[in-house]
C-alpha positions in Angstrom: 4.2 -5.6 -18.1 2.0 -2.6 -17.4 -0.3 -2.8 -14.4 -3.1 -0.5 -13.7 -2.7 -0.1 -10.0 -5.7 2.3 -9.4 -8.0 -0.3 -11.2 -6.5 -3.2 -9.2 -7.1 -1.3 -5.9 -10.7 -0.5 -6.9 -11.2 -4.2 -7.5 -9.8 -5.1 -4.1 -12.0 -2.6 -2.2 -14.6 -5.2 -1.2 -12.0 -7.7 0.1 -10.2 -4.9 2.0 -13.5 -4.0 3.7 -14.0 -7.5 4.7 -10.5 -7.6 6.3 -11.1 -4.3 8.0 -14.3 -5.4 9.5 -13.3 -8.8 10.4 -9.8 -8.0 11.7 -9.5 -4.3 12.6 -6.3 -4.9 14.5 -4.6 -6.3 11.4 -5.8 -3.3 9.3 -4.5 -0.9 12.0 -1.1 -2.6 12.1 -0.8 -2.7 8.3 -1.7 1.0 8.1 0.9 1.9 10.8 3.5 -0.2 8.8 2.6 1.5 5.6 2.9 5.0 7.2 6.3 4.1 8.7 7.6 2.8 5.4 6.7 6.0 3.5 7.9 8.5 6.0 10.9 10.5 4.9 14.2 9.3 6.5 17.4 8.2 4.9 15.5 8.0 1.7 12.8 10.7 1.0 9.3 9.5 0.0 9.7 10.2 -3.7 12.9 8.1 -4.0 11.1 5.2 -2.3 8.3 5.4 -5.0 10.8 5.0 -7.9 10.7 1.7 -9.7 13.2 0.1 -11.9 12.2 -0.1 -15.6 12.1 -3.9 -15.5 9.1 -3.8 -13.0 
């Protein structure tokens, strides 16, 4: 199944804005988690972005 992630993200923009305005601490925590997850470490960032063909 092919998913158009940029289109999906664009459709969620309004909902994300509501969360950001209603619960800024949640948005801040999520952003920190996303940054930590994508930092190079044992696995470099590019390797973390790879997906298996079945996804």
